[in-house]
Biopython code that builds the backbone (N, CA, C, O; Angstrom):
import numpy as np
from Bio.PDB.StructureBuilder import StructureBuilder

atoms = [
    (1, "MET", "N", (118.509, 111.923, 67.035)),
    (1, "MET", "CA", (117.063, 112.108, 67.034)),
    (1, "MET", "C", (116.377, 111.027, 67.897)),
    (1, "MET", "O", (115.456, 111.322, 68.659)),
    (2, "ALA", "N", (116.843, 109.773, 67.761)),
    (2, "ALA", "CA", (116.224, 108.704, 68.558)),
    (2, "ALA", "C", (116.454, 108.895, 70.026)),
    (2, "ALA", "O", (115.558, 108.614, 70.822)),
    (3, "LYS", "N", (117.621, 109.364, 70.424)),
    (3, "LYS", "CA", (117.922, 109.601, 71.858)),
    (3, "LYS", "C", (117.010, 110.675, 72.418)),
    (3, "LYS", "O", (116.532, 110.553, 73.546)),
    (4, "LEU", "N", (116.758, 111.739, 71.639)),
    (4, "LEU", "CA", (115.866, 112.788, 72.070)),
    (4, "LEU", "C", (114.482, 112.247, 72.285)),
    (4, "LEU", "O", (113.843, 112.537, 73.296)),
    (5, "ARG", "N", (114.003, 111.444, 71.320)),
    (5, "ARG", "CA", (112.659, 110.854, 71.476)),
    (5, "ARG", "C", (112.617, 109.947, 72.682)),
    (5, "ARG", "O", (111.640, 109.987, 73.429)),
    (6, "ASP", "N", (113.625, 109.134, 72.910)),
    (6, "ASP", "CA", (113.661, 108.219, 74.075)),
    (6, "ASP", "C", (113.593, 109.036, 75.361)),
    (6, "ASP", "O", (112.880, 108.661, 76.292)),
    (7, "ARG", "N", (114.329, 110.156, 75.425)),
    (7, "ARG", "CA", (114.309, 110.966, 76.637)),
    (7, "ARG", "C", (112.917, 111.601, 76.832)),
    (7, "ARG", "O", (112.427, 111.687, 77.958)),
    (8, "ARG", "N", (112.304, 112.030, 75.764)),
    (8, "ARG", "CA", (110.954, 112.608, 75.893)),
    (8, "ARG", "C", (109.958, 111.574, 76.361)),
    (8, "ARG", "O", (109.095, 111.859, 77.192)),
    (9, "GLU", "N", (110.080, 110.354, 75.819)),
    (9, "GLU", "CA", (109.150, 109.294, 76.208)),
    (9, "GLU", "C", (109.400, 108.888, 77.667)),
    (9, "GLU", "O", (108.442, 108.636, 78.398)),
    (10, "ALA", "N", (110.640, 108.822, 78.098)),
    (10, "ALA", "CA", (110.949, 108.521, 79.486)),
    (10, "ALA", "C", (110.409, 109.596, 80.414)),
    (10, "ALA", "O", (109.961, 109.292, 81.519)),
    (11, "ALA", "N", (110.448, 110.845, 79.980)),
    (11, "ALA", "CA", (109.957, 111.940, 80.810)),
    (11, "ALA", "C", (108.459, 111.817, 81.113)),
    (11, "ALA", "O", (107.968, 112.335, 82.116)),
    (12, "LEU", "N", (107.761, 111.133, 80.239)),
    (12, "LEU", "CA", (106.318, 110.921, 80.470)),
    (12, "LEU", "C", (106.073, 110.109, 81.734)),
    (12, "LEU", "O", (104.975, 110.168, 82.287)),
    (13, "TYR", "N", (107.052, 109.356, 82.205)),
    (13, "TYR", "CA", (106.872, 108.430, 83.312)),
    (13, "TYR", "C", (107.743, 108.764, 84.505)),
    (13, "TYR", "O", (108.123, 107.868, 85.259)),
    (14, "LEU", "N", (108.062, 110.013, 84.687)),
    (14, "LEU", "CA", (108.916, 110.402, 85.818)),
    (14, "LEU", "C", (108.108, 110.565, 87.084)),
    (14, "LEU", "O", (107.024, 111.148, 87.097)),
    (15, "ALA", "N", (108.690, 110.014, 88.174)),
    (15, "ALA", "CA", (108.133, 110.246, 89.484)),
    (15, "ALA", "C", (108.575, 111.613, 90.013)),
    (15, "ALA", "O", (107.868, 112.284, 90.764)),
    (16, "ARG", "N", (109.769, 111.983, 89.587)),
    (16, "ARG", "CA", (110.366, 113.295, 89.865)),
    (16, "ARG", "C", (111.546, 113.413, 88.943)),
    (16, "ARG", "O", (111.934, 112.414, 88.337)),
    (17, "PRO", "N", (112.146, 114.587, 88.801)),
    (17, "PRO", "CA", (113.277, 114.683, 87.864)),
    (17, "PRO", "C", (114.373, 113.681, 88.136)),
    (17, "PRO", "O", (114.901, 113.586, 89.244)),
    (18, "GLY", "N", (114.704, 112.937, 87.096)),
    (18, "GLY", "CA", (115.749, 111.934, 87.207)),
    (18, "GLY", "C", (115.314, 110.569, 87.716)),
    (18, "GLY", "O", (116.140, 109.659, 87.782)),
    (19, "ARG", "N", (114.054, 110.392, 88.078)),
    (19, "ARG", "CA", (113.611, 109.130, 88.637)),
    (19, "ARG", "C", (112.361, 108.636, 87.903)),
    (19, "ARG", "O", (111.309, 109.272, 87.961)),
    (20, "LEU", "N", (112.484, 107.508, 87.218)),
    (20, "LEU", "CA", (111.327, 106.907, 86.548)),
    (20, "LEU", "C", (110.400, 106.270, 87.589)),
    (20, "LEU", "O", (110.836, 105.755, 88.618)),
    (21, "ALA", "N", (109.133, 106.328, 87.280)),
    (21, "ALA", "CA", (108.120, 105.639, 88.141)),
    (21, "ALA", "C", (108.363, 104.146, 88.054)),
    (21, "ALA", "O", (108.683, 103.621, 86.987)),
    (22, "VAL", "N", (108.212, 103.472, 89.165)),
    (22, "VAL", "CA", (108.304, 101.990, 89.218)),
    (22, "VAL", "C", (106.894, 101.491, 89.292)),
    (22, "VAL", "O", (106.094, 101.983, 90.088)),
    (23, "VAL", "N", (106.570, 100.491, 88.448)),
    (23, "VAL", "CA", (105.234, 99.954, 88.404)),
    (23, "VAL", "C", (105.312, 98.418, 88.535)),
    (23, "VAL", "O", (106.183, 97.770, 87.954)),
    (24, "ILE", "N", (104.400, 97.880, 89.294)),
    (24, "ILE", "CA", (104.325, 96.447, 89.510)),
    (24, "ILE", "C", (103.574, 95.835, 88.294)),
    (24, "ILE", "O", (102.746, 96.500, 87.671)),
    (25, "ASP", "N", (103.871, 94.600, 87.984)),
    (25, "ASP", "CA", (103.250, 93.961, 86.843)),
    (25, "ASP", "C", (101.801, 93.533, 87.113)),
    (25, "ASP", "O", (100.955, 93.584, 86.220)),
    (26, "ASP", "N", (101.528, 93.115, 88.343)),
    (26, "ASP", "CA", (100.173, 92.579, 88.668)),
    (26, "ASP", "C", (99.771, 93.145, 90.026)),
    (26, "ASP", "O", (100.499, 92.982, 91.005)),
    (27, "LEU", "N", (98.660, 93.783, 90.091)),
    (27, "LEU", "CA", (98.202, 94.425, 91.388)),
    (27, "LEU", "C", (98.001, 93.383, 92.461)),
    (27, "LEU", "O", (98.048, 93.720, 93.645)),
    (28, "ALA", "N", (97.773, 92.107, 92.094)),
    (28, "ALA", "CA", (97.628, 91.074, 93.091)),
    (28, "ALA", "C", (98.932, 90.823, 93.868)),
    (28, "ALA", "O", (98.917, 90.219, 94.940)),
    (29, "GLU", "N", (100.044, 91.291, 93.320)),
    (29, "GLU", "CA", (101.334, 91.139, 94.039)),
    (29, "GLU", "C", (101.446, 92.103, 95.204)),
    (29, "GLU", "O", (102.331, 91.941, 96.045)),
    (30, "LEU", "N", (100.571, 93.108, 95.279)),
    (30, "LEU", "CA", (100.640, 94.123, 96.320)),
    (30, "LEU", "C", (99.867, 93.639, 97.531)),
    (30, "LEU", "O", (98.636, 93.666, 97.546)),
    (31, "CYS", "N", (100.602, 93.191, 98.559)),
    (31, "CYS", "CA", (100.013, 92.565, 99.720)),
    (31, "CYS", "C", (100.471, 93.274, 101.003)),
    (31, "CYS", "O", (100.635, 92.632, 102.041)),
    (32, "GLY", "N", (100.670, 94.553, 100.933)),
    (32, "GLY", "CA", (101.158, 95.286, 102.115)),
    (32, "GLY", "C", (100.099, 95.460, 103.169)),
    (32, "GLY", "O", (98.958, 95.034, 102.989)),
    (33, "PRO", "N", (100.467, 96.082, 104.268)),
    (33, "PRO", "CA", (99.545, 96.270, 105.388)),
    (33, "PRO", "C", (98.388, 97.188, 105.045)),
    (33, "PRO", "O", (98.512, 98.083, 104.209)),
    (34, "THR", "N", (97.267, 96.955, 105.699)),
    (34, "THR", "CA", (96.070, 97.764, 105.454)),
    (34, "THR", "C", (95.552, 98.445, 106.713)),
    (34, "THR", "O", (94.636, 99.265, 106.655)),
    (35, "SER", "N", (96.134, 98.105, 107.827)),
    (35, "SER", "CA", (95.699, 98.740, 109.083)),
    (35, "SER", "C", (96.847, 98.719, 110.058)),
    (35, "SER", "O", (97.877, 98.090, 109.819)),
    (36, "GLY", "N", (96.652, 99.431, 111.183)),
    (36, "GLY", "CA", (97.686, 99.531, 112.207)),
    (36, "GLY", "C", (98.689, 100.601, 111.893)),
    (36, "GLY", "O", (98.544, 101.349, 110.927)),
    (37, "VAL", "N", (99.716, 100.670, 112.724)),
    (37, "VAL", "CA", (100.786, 101.653, 112.588)),
    (37, "VAL", "C", (101.969, 100.994, 111.913)),
    (37, "VAL", "O", (102.425, 99.935, 112.346)),
    (38, "VAL", "N", (102.477, 101.621, 110.841)),
    (38, "VAL", "CA", (103.683, 101.142, 110.149)),
    (38, "VAL", "C", (104.722, 102.263, 110.155)),
    (38, "VAL", "O", (104.404, 103.440, 110.326)),
    (39, "GLU", "N", (105.952, 101.857, 109.965)),
    (39, "GLU", "CA", (107.028, 102.840, 109.867)),
    (39, "GLU", "C", (107.800, 102.604, 108.598)),
    (39, "GLU", "O", (108.390, 101.540, 108.410)),
    (40, "LEU", "N", (107.800, 103.609, 107.707)),
    (40, "LEU", "CA", (108.530, 103.504, 106.465)),
    (40, "LEU", "C", (110.020, 103.579, 106.717)),
    (40, "LEU", "O", (110.456, 104.243, 107.657)),
    (41, "PRO", "N", (110.794, 102.919, 105.907)),
    (41, "PRO", "CA", (112.263, 103.010, 106.036)),
    (41, "PRO", "C", (112.749, 104.420, 105.587)),
    (41, "PRO", "O", (112.091, 105.123, 104.820)),
    (42, "HIS", "N", (113.925, 104.774, 106.107)),
    (42, "HIS", "CA", (114.528, 106.044, 105.732)),
    (42, "HIS", "C", (114.627, 106.222, 104.212)),
    (42, "HIS", "O", (114.468, 107.330, 103.700)),
    (43, "ARG", "N", (114.890, 105.126, 103.501)),
    (43, "ARG", "CA", (115.036, 105.212, 102.041)),
    (43, "ARG", "C", (113.841, 105.849, 101.379)),
    (43, "ARG", "O", (113.965, 106.566, 100.386)),
    (44, "LEU", "N", (112.667, 105.573, 101.949)),
    (44, "LEU", "CA", (111.435, 106.098, 101.368)),
    (44, "LEU", "C", (111.040, 107.446, 101.920)),
    (44, "LEU", "O", (110.402, 108.241, 101.230)),
    (45, "MET", "N", (111.407, 107.708, 103.142)),
    (45, "MET", "CA", (110.972, 108.988, 103.783)),
    (45, "MET", "C", (112.056, 109.459, 104.757)),
    (45, "MET", "O", (112.316, 108.818, 105.775)),
    (46, "TRP", "N", (112.672, 110.576, 104.427)),
    (46, "TRP", "CA", (113.706, 111.152, 105.269)),
    (46, "TRP", "C", (113.077, 112.137, 106.236)),
    (46, "TRP", "O", (113.115, 113.350, 106.028)),
    (47, "HIS", "N", (112.503, 111.598, 107.289)),
    (47, "HIS", "CA", (111.871, 112.408, 108.309)),
    (47, "HIS", "C", (112.007, 111.661, 109.633)),
    (47, "HIS", "O", (111.946, 110.432, 109.664)),
    (48, "PRO", "N", (112.190, 112.402, 110.729)),
    (48, "PRO", "CA", (112.365, 111.702, 112.008)),
    (48, "PRO", "C", (111.142, 110.831, 112.385)),
    (48, "PRO", "O", (111.296, 109.758, 112.969)),
    (49, "ASN", "N", (109.946, 111.301, 112.049)),
    (49, "ASN", "CA", (108.754, 110.535, 112.333)),
    (49, "ASN", "C", (108.215, 109.922, 111.055)),
    (49, "ASN", "O", (107.563, 110.592, 110.254)),
    (50, "ARG", "N", (108.492, 108.667, 110.879)),
    (50, "ARG", "CA", (108.113, 107.991, 109.599)),
    (50, "ARG", "C", (106.973, 106.991, 109.870)),
    (50, "ARG", "O", (106.767, 106.055, 109.098)),
    (51, "GLN", "N", (106.233, 107.200, 110.978)),
    (51, "GLN", "CA", (105.144, 106.266, 111.311)),
    (51, "GLN", "C", (103.837, 106.787, 110.698)),
    (51, "GLN", "O", (103.589, 107.990, 110.624)),
    (52, "PHE", "N", (103.028, 105.837, 110.269)),
    (52, "PHE", "CA", (101.729, 106.124, 109.634)),
    (52, "PHE", "C", (100.698, 105.221, 110.259)),
    (52, "PHE", "O", (100.861, 104.001, 110.281)),
    (53, "ASP", "N", (99.609, 105.829, 110.783)),
    (53, "ASP", "CA", (98.485, 105.041, 111.284)),
    (53, "ASP", "C", (97.557, 104.812, 110.094)),
    (53, "ASP", "O", (96.828, 105.707, 109.667)),
    (54, "LEU", "N", (97.607, 103.591, 109.573)),
    (54, "LEU", "CA", (96.810, 103.270, 108.374)),
    (54, "LEU", "C", (95.326, 103.233, 108.608)),
    (54, "LEU", "O", (94.553, 103.161, 107.653)),
    (55, "ASP", "N", (94.899, 103.282, 109.873)),
    (55, "ASP", "CA", (93.495, 103.358, 110.168)),
    (55, "ASP", "C", (92.939, 104.804, 110.015)),
    (55, "ASP", "O", (91.728, 105.025, 110.041)),
    (56, "ASP", "N", (93.841, 105.743, 109.861)),
    (56, "ASP", "CA", (93.465, 107.137, 109.592)),
    (56, "ASP", "C", (93.562, 107.359, 108.076)),
    (56, "ASP", "O", (94.655, 107.307, 107.514)),
    (57, "PRO", "N", (92.432, 107.605, 107.420)),
    (57, "PRO", "CA", (92.425, 107.723, 105.965)),
    (57, "PRO", "C", (93.450, 108.754, 105.391)),
    (57, "PRO", "O", (94.007, 108.528, 104.317)),
    (58, "ALA", "N", (93.683, 109.835, 106.081)),
    (58, "ALA", "CA", (94.649, 110.823, 105.590)),
    (58, "ALA", "C", (96.074, 110.272, 105.617)),
    (58, "ALA", "O", (96.842, 110.490, 104.680)),
    (59, "PHE", "N", (96.433, 109.550, 106.701)),
    (59, "PHE", "CA", (97.750, 108.961, 106.748)),
    (59, "PHE", "C", (97.922, 107.823, 105.739)),
    (59, "PHE", "O", (98.978, 107.675, 105.122)),
    (60, "LEU", "N", (96.878, 107.037, 105.587)),
    (60, "LEU", "CA", (96.922, 105.964, 104.588)),
    (60, "LEU", "C", (97.199, 106.519, 103.209)),
    (60, "LEU", "O", (98.068, 106.022, 102.491)),
    (61, "GLN", "N", (96.455, 107.556, 102.838)),
    (61, "GLN", "CA", (96.629, 108.190, 101.542)),
    (61, "GLN", "C", (98.051, 108.769, 101.389)),
    (61, "GLN", "O", (98.691, 108.586, 100.354)),
    (62, "TRP", "N", (98.516, 109.442, 102.391)),
    (62, "TRP", "CA", (99.843, 110.071, 102.366)),
    (62, "TRP", "C", (100.920, 108.993, 102.191)),
    (62, "TRP", "O", (101.847, 109.179, 101.403)),
    (63, "MET", "N", (100.813, 107.883, 102.903)),
    (63, "MET", "CA", (101.791, 106.833, 102.772)),
    (63, "MET", "C", (101.818, 106.250, 101.351)),
    (63, "MET", "O", (102.887, 105.982, 100.801)),
    (64, "TYR", "N", (100.626, 106.058, 100.765)),
    (64, "TYR", "CA", (100.569, 105.545, 99.399)),
    (64, "TYR", "C", (101.213, 106.535, 98.417)),
    (64, "TYR", "O", (101.922, 106.109, 97.505)),
    (65, "GLU", "N", (100.990, 107.808, 98.578)),
    (65, "GLU", "CA", (101.603, 108.796, 97.726)),
    (65, "GLU", "C", (103.150, 108.773, 97.814)),
    (65, "GLU", "O", (103.847, 108.885, 96.805)),
    (66, "ILE", "N", (103.642, 108.629, 99.022)),
    (66, "ILE", "CA", (105.093, 108.569, 99.241)),
    (66, "ILE", "C", (105.672, 107.313, 98.585)),
    (66, "ILE", "O", (106.656, 107.394, 97.850)),
    (67, "VAL", "N", (105.073, 106.171, 98.847)),
    (67, "VAL", "CA", (105.589, 104.902, 98.321)),
    (67, "VAL", "C", (105.570, 104.918, 96.800)),
    (67, "VAL", "O", (106.544, 104.518, 96.163)),
    (68, "LEU", "N", (104.473, 105.376, 96.216)),
    (68, "LEU", "CA", (104.417, 105.415, 94.757)),
    (68, "LEU", "C", (105.409, 106.342, 94.112)),
    (68, "LEU", "O", (105.868, 106.082, 93.000)),
    (69, "CYS", "N", (105.748, 107.409, 94.781)),
    (69, "CYS", "CA", (106.691, 108.388, 94.226)),
    (69, "CYS", "C", (108.153, 108.078, 94.546)),
    (69, "CYS", "O", (109.042, 108.413, 93.763)),
    (70, "GLU", "N", (108.404, 107.451, 95.676)),
    (70, "GLU", "CA", (109.793, 107.257, 96.116)),
    (70, "GLU", "C", (110.340, 105.858, 95.873)),
    (70, "GLU", "O", (111.552, 105.664, 95.975)),
    (71, "SER", "N", (109.520, 104.893, 95.562)),
    (71, "SER", "CA", (110.031, 103.511, 95.354)),
    (71, "SER", "C", (110.932, 103.456, 94.144)),
    (71, "SER", "O", (110.678, 104.059, 93.101)),
    (72, "ILE", "N", (112.025, 102.681, 94.341)),
    (72, "ILE", "CA", (112.931, 102.468, 93.219)),
    (72, "ILE", "C", (113.001, 100.956, 92.869)),
    (72, "ILE", "O", (113.631, 100.565, 91.887)),
    (73, "ARG", "N", (112.344, 100.129, 93.693)),
    (73, "ARG", "CA", (112.327, 98.706, 93.479)),
    (73, "ARG", "C", (110.869, 98.173, 93.623)),
    (73, "ARG", "O", (110.099, 98.662, 94.449)),
    (74, "ARG", "N", (110.543, 97.226, 92.850)),
    (74, "ARG", "CA", (109.192, 96.647, 92.918)),
    (74, "ARG", "C", (108.945, 96.022, 94.286)),
    (74, "ARG", "O", (107.809, 96.000, 94.760)),
    (75, "GLU", "N", (109.998, 95.514, 94.924)),
    (75, "GLU", "CA", (109.817, 94.907, 96.251)),
    (75, "GLU", "C", (109.289, 95.920, 97.252)),
    (75, "GLU", "O", (108.527, 95.577, 98.156)),
    (76, "GLU", "N", (109.699, 97.175, 97.084)),
    (76, "GLU", "CA", (109.141, 98.219, 98.025)),
    (76, "GLU", "C", (107.660, 98.363, 97.815)),
    (76, "GLU", "O", (106.917, 98.532, 98.782)),
    (77, "LEU", "N", (107.208, 98.303, 96.586)),
    (77, "LEU", "CA", (105.751, 98.381, 96.289)),
    (77, "LEU", "C", (105.037, 97.216, 96.899)),
    (77, "LEU", "O", (103.988, 97.386, 97.520)),
    (78, "ARG", "N", (105.589, 96.016, 96.733)),
    (78, "ARG", "CA", (104.959, 94.795, 97.280)),
    (78, "ARG", "C", (104.895, 94.865, 98.799)),
    (78, "ARG", "O", (103.925, 94.390, 99.390)),
    (79, "THR", "N", (105.896, 95.441, 99.441)),
    (79, "THR", "CA", (105.938, 95.485, 100.906)),
    (79, "THR", "C", (104.941, 96.454, 101.509)),
    (79, "THR", "O", (104.351, 96.178, 102.553)),
    (80, "TRP", "N", (104.751, 97.602, 100.845)),
    (80, "TRP", "CA", (103.994, 98.684, 101.475)),
    (80, "TRP", "C", (102.613, 98.961, 100.917)),
    (80, "TRP", "O", (101.815, 99.637, 101.566)),
    (81, "LEU", "N", (102.311, 98.456, 99.729)),
    (81, "LEU", "CA", (101.001, 98.729, 99.117)),
    (81, "LEU", "C", (100.158, 97.484, 99.058)),
    (81, "LEU", "O", (100.673, 96.366, 99.030)),
    (82, "ASP", "N", (98.843, 97.686, 99.041)),
    (82, "ASP", "CA", (97.851, 96.635, 98.915)),
    (82, "ASP", "C", (97.015, 96.917, 97.694)),
    (82, "ASP", "O", (96.494, 98.020, 97.525)),
    (83, "GLY", "N", (96.884, 95.892, 96.821)),
    (83, "GLY", "CA", (96.184, 96.090, 95.527)),
    (83, "GLY", "C", (94.779, 96.671, 95.617)),
    (83, "GLY", "O", (94.503, 97.700, 95.001)),
    (84, "PRO", "N", (93.862, 96.018, 96.391)),
    (84, "PRO", "CA", (92.494, 96.562, 96.489)),
    (84, "PRO", "C", (92.484, 97.961, 97.127)),
    (84, "PRO", "O", (91.673, 98.801, 96.737)),
    (85, "THR", "N", (93.359, 98.222, 98.087)),
    (85, "THR", "CA", (93.402, 99.555, 98.673)),
    (85, "THR", "C", (93.901, 100.580, 97.663)),
    (85, "THR", "O", (93.386, 101.697, 97.612)),
    (86, "LEU", "N", (94.878, 100.220, 96.874)),
    (86, "LEU", "CA", (95.370, 101.128, 95.842)),
    (86, "LEU", "C", (94.262, 101.494, 94.850)),
    (86, "LEU", "O", (94.125, 102.654, 94.463)),
    (87, "ILE", "N", (93.485, 100.509, 94.449)),
    (87, "ILE", "CA", (92.385, 100.786, 93.521)),
    (87, "ILE", "C", (91.369, 101.722, 94.167)),
    (87, "ILE", "O", (90.890, 102.662, 93.533)),
    (88, "ARG", "N", (91.045, 101.460, 95.431)),
    (88, "ARG", "CA", (90.065, 102.298, 96.143)),
    (88, "ARG", "C", (90.564, 103.738, 96.302)),
    (88, "ARG", "O", (89.777, 104.676, 96.175)),
    (89, "LEU", "N", (91.831, 103.922, 96.572)),
    (89, "LEU", "CA", (92.367, 105.266, 96.813)),
    (89, "LEU", "C", (92.765, 105.993, 95.524)),
    (89, "LEU", "O", (92.928, 107.212, 95.548)),
    (90, "TRP", "N", (92.922, 105.300, 94.425)),
    (90, "TRP", "CA", (93.593, 105.832, 93.250)),
    (90, "TRP", "C", (93.155, 107.229, 92.852)),
    (90, "TRP", "O", (94.018, 108.088, 92.672)),
    (91, "ARG", "N", (91.912, 107.502, 92.708)),
    (91, "ARG", "CA", (91.461, 108.813, 92.248)),
    (91, "ARG", "C", (91.746, 109.924, 93.240)),
    (91, "ARG", "O", (91.809, 111.090, 92.851)),
    (92, "SER", "N", (91.918, 109.597, 94.494)),
    (92, "SER", "CA", (92.149, 110.661, 95.512)),
    (92, "SER", "C", (93.638, 110.891, 95.752)),
    (92, "SER", "O", (94.006, 111.825, 96.465)),
    (93, "LEU", "N", (94.494, 110.067, 95.177)),
    (93, "LEU", "CA", (95.914, 110.231, 95.418)),
    (93, "LEU", "C", (96.469, 111.438, 94.636)),
    (93, "LEU", "O", (96.136, 111.647, 93.470)),
    (94, "TYR", "N", (97.320, 112.219, 95.309)),
    (94, "TYR", "CA", (97.995, 113.338, 94.681)),
    (94, "TYR", "C", (99.355, 112.816, 94.168)),
    (94, "TYR", "O", (100.273, 112.582, 94.954)),
    (95, "LEU", "N", (99.465, 112.643, 92.864)),
    (95, "LEU", "CA", (100.631, 112.005, 92.260)),
    (95, "LEU", "C", (101.146, 112.811, 91.088)),
    (95, "LEU", "O", (100.357, 113.464, 90.406)),
    (96, "PRO", "N", (102.453, 112.786, 90.830)),
    (96, "PRO", "CA", (102.965, 113.398, 89.618)),
    (96, "PRO", "C", (102.312, 112.744, 88.397)),
    (96, "PRO", "O", (101.993, 111.555, 88.424)),
    (97, "SER", "N", (102.122, 113.496, 87.362)),
    (97, "SER", "CA", (101.431, 112.948, 86.171)),
    (97, "SER", "C", (102.189, 111.756, 85.608)),
    (97, "SER", "O", (101.559, 110.839, 85.079)),
    (98, "GLY", "N", (103.523, 111.729, 85.699)),
    (98, "GLY", "CA", (104.271, 110.620, 85.182)),
    (98, "GLY", "C", (103.997, 109.311, 85.936)),
    (98, "GLY", "O", (103.953, 108.236, 85.337)),
    (99, "VAL", "N", (103.817, 109.418, 87.247)),
    (99, "VAL", "CA", (103.494, 108.237, 88.023)),
    (99, "VAL", "C", (102.077, 107.745, 87.671)),
    (99, "VAL", "O", (101.866, 106.557, 87.424)),
    (100, "ARG", "N", (101.138, 108.656, 87.654)),
    (100, "ARG", "CA", (99.755, 108.281, 87.291)),
    (100, "ARG", "C", (99.732, 107.655, 85.895)),
    (100, "ARG", "O", (99.123, 106.600, 85.718)),
    (101, "ARG", "N", (100.344, 108.240, 84.951)),
    (101, "ARG", "CA", (100.353, 107.744, 83.600)),
    (101, "ARG", "C", (100.971, 106.356, 83.532)),
    (101, "ARG", "O", (100.401, 105.464, 82.905)),
    (102, "ALA", "N", (102.134, 106.151, 84.167)),
    (102, "ALA", "CA", (102.789, 104.840, 84.147)),
    (102, "ALA", "C", (101.925, 103.752, 84.698)),
    (102, "ALA", "O", (101.841, 102.670, 84.116)),
    (103, "TRP", "N", (101.261, 104.019, 85.844)),
    (103, "TRP", "CA", (100.417, 102.985, 86.469)),
    (103, "TRP", "C", (99.136, 102.775, 85.686)),
    (103, "TRP", "O", (98.700, 101.630, 85.564)),
    (104, "GLU", "N", (98.515, 103.794, 85.155)),
    (104, "GLU", "CA", (97.259, 103.650, 84.433)),
    (104, "GLU", "C", (97.503, 102.942, 83.095)),
    (104, "GLU", "O", (96.643, 102.183, 82.648)),
    (105, "GLU", "N", (98.632, 103.166, 82.454)),
    (105, "GLU", "CA", (98.888, 102.461, 81.198)),
    (105, "GLU", "C", (99.118, 100.951, 81.390)),
    (105, "GLU", "O", (98.847, 100.147, 80.498)),
    (106, "ARG", "N", (99.621, 100.597, 82.568)),
    (106, "ARG", "CA", (99.840, 99.208, 82.890)),
    (106, "ARG", "C", (98.620, 98.513, 83.441)),
    (106, "ARG", "O", (98.436, 97.314, 83.228)),
    (107, "HIS", "N", (97.778, 99.255, 84.151)),
    (107, "HIS", "CA", (96.648, 98.672, 84.881)),
    (107, "HIS", "C", (95.348, 99.387, 84.515)),
    (107, "HIS", "O", (95.082, 100.489, 84.996)),
    (108, "GLN", "N", (94.542, 98.754, 83.664)),
    (108, "GLN", "CA", (93.287, 99.343, 83.268)),
    (108, "GLN", "C", (92.357, 99.553, 84.446)),
    (108, "GLN", "O", (91.572, 100.502, 84.441)),
    (109, "SER", "N", (92.421, 98.702, 85.450)),
    (109, "SER", "CA", (91.538, 98.854, 86.609)),
    (109, "SER", "C", (91.746, 100.169, 87.308)),
    (109, "SER", "O", (90.812, 100.684, 87.924)),
    (110, "LEU", "N", (92.937, 100.739, 87.239)),
    (110, "LEU", "CA", (93.184, 102.056, 87.824)),
    (110, "LEU", "C", (92.545, 103.157, 86.971)),
    (110, "LEU", "O", (91.978, 104.112, 87.501)),
    (111, "ARG", "N", (92.640, 103.017, 85.682)),
    (111, "ARG", "CA", (91.992, 104.022, 84.789)),
    (111, "ARG", "C", (90.515, 104.082, 85.015)),
    (111, "ARG", "O", (89.905, 105.147, 84.932)),
    (112, "LEU", "N", (89.926, 102.921, 85.306)),
    (112, "LEU", "CA", (88.483, 102.837, 85.499)),
    (112, "LEU", "C", (88.012, 103.086, 86.904)),
    (112, "LEU", "O", (86.813, 103.205, 87.154)),
    (113, "ALA", "N", (88.963, 103.168, 87.840)),
    (113, "ALA", "CA", (88.624, 103.367, 89.266)),
    (113, "ALA", "C", (87.834, 104.635, 89.474)),
    (113, "ALA", "O", (88.099, 105.654, 88.835)),
    (114, "GLU", "N", (86.863, 104.575, 90.367)),
    (114, "GLU", "CA", (86.048, 105.716, 90.663)),
    (114, "GLU", "C", (86.191, 106.106, 92.080)),
    (114, "GLU", "O", (85.564, 107.069, 92.522)),
]
sb = StructureBuilder()
sb.init_structure("model")
sb.init_model(0)
sb.init_chain("A")
sb.init_seg("    ")
for serial, (resi, resn, name, xyz) in enumerate(atoms, 1):
    if name == "N":
        sb.init_residue(resn, " ", resi, " ")
    sb.init_atom(name, np.array(xyz, "f"), 0.0, 1.0, " ", f" {name:<3s}", serial, name[0])
structure = sb.get_structure()
């Protein structure tokens, strides 16, 4: 019974089937780029063109969605995300409910973001 409950609870925080969402402890740790062109590593995005122009709001949002869903290490979050930018974009990001729930439970500022 306990294992079933643990699996159900873990399912609340899935980025996708079989992968738990990774959440940083403090948004101030997120010091990634906020402008210019960046290229995500293959580990995060399996596509020939992995470049994102962060000065284009649509590409910025898309990169944040990818990093939040595909990261398996906190270091990836620290490298590619920026705390104030994450707060600003939070409500417009298209994320699995498990990712959104995991981040909002850890960071009240995201729950309150408008």
